[in-house]
KOLBATI-703873 format. One record per residue (C-alpha): x, y, z; residue number from 1. Coordinates in Angstrom, 1 decimal. Last residue first. Layout:
BEGIN
X;Y;Z;NUM
...
END
This chain:
BEGIN
41.7;-25.4;56.0;76
38.6;-22.3;56.1;75
37.2;-22.8;52.1;74
36.9;-27.6;53.3;73
34.8;-25.8;56.3;72
32.4;-23.9;53.8;71
32.2;-26.1;51.5;70
31.5;-28.4;54.0;69
28.3;-25.9;55.1;68
27.2;-25.5;51.8;67
26.5;-28.9;50.9;66
24.7;-29.6;54.0;65
22.5;-26.3;53.4;64
22.2;-27.5;49.8;63
21.2;-30.5;51.1;62
18.2;-29.7;53.4;61
17.4;-26.3;50.8;60
16.5;-29.6;48.5;59
14.2;-31.9;51.7;58
15.9;-34.5;52.4;57
15.6;-38.8;52.1;56
16.7;-40.5;55.3;55
20.4;-42.9;55.4;54
20.9;-45.9;57.0;53
17.1;-47.5;56.7;52
18.2;-50.8;55.1;51
17.2;-49.5;51.7;50
18.9;-46.3;52.6;49
22.9;-47.9;52.8;48
21.5;-50.6;50.0;47
21.5;-47.5;47.6;46
24.1;-46.0;48.8;45
26.7;-49.6;48.2;44
24.9;-49.8;44.7;43
25.8;-46.1;43.8;42
29.1;-46.1;45.8;41
30.0;-49.3;43.0;40
28.1;-47.9;39.8;39
30.5;-45.0;41.5;38
33.3;-46.8;41.4;37
32.2;-48.9;38.4;36
32.3;-46.0;36.5;35
35.9;-44.1;37.7;34
37.7;-47.2;36.2;33
35.7;-47.0;32.6;32
36.9;-43.7;32.3;31
40.1;-44.4;34.3;30
39.8;-47.6;31.4;29
39.2;-45.3;28.3;28
42.3;-42.6;29.1;27
45.0;-45.2;29.3;26
44.0;-47.4;26.1;25
43.6;-43.5;24.6;24
47.2;-42.7;25.6;23
48.4;-45.8;24.1;22
47.4;-44.9;21.3;21
48.3;-41.8;21.0;20
51.6;-42.8;22.1;19
52.3;-45.9;19.7;18
50.5;-42.9;16.3;17
53.8;-40.4;17.7;16
55.9;-43.5;17.4;15
57.4;-44.2;20.9;14
60.6;-44.0;22.5;13
58.1;-41.4;24.1;12
56.9;-44.0;25.9;11
60.2;-45.5;27.6;10
61.2;-41.9;28.6;9
57.3;-41.2;30.0;8
57.7;-45.2;31.6;7
61.1;-44.2;33.2;6
60.2;-40.6;34.9;5
57.7;-43.0;36.6;4
59.6;-45.0;37.6;3
60.4;-48.3;36.5;2
59.4;-51.9;39.2;1
END
């Protein structure tokens, strides 16, 4: 297996146009991977909701929970 530094060195040896193509390929593959992850999370959440594991909440409840989560992370 090659190290990250070795991979970067190899990419830097490519012509600039090929470096840009490689960056574009990685960027779009990363976006597609994130889209699949988000879609999977959404499907699981919908299934959990239909199974009764999740319940609807009011906007004030959601905001309150988000603020508590944010406060907890700030305390760390």
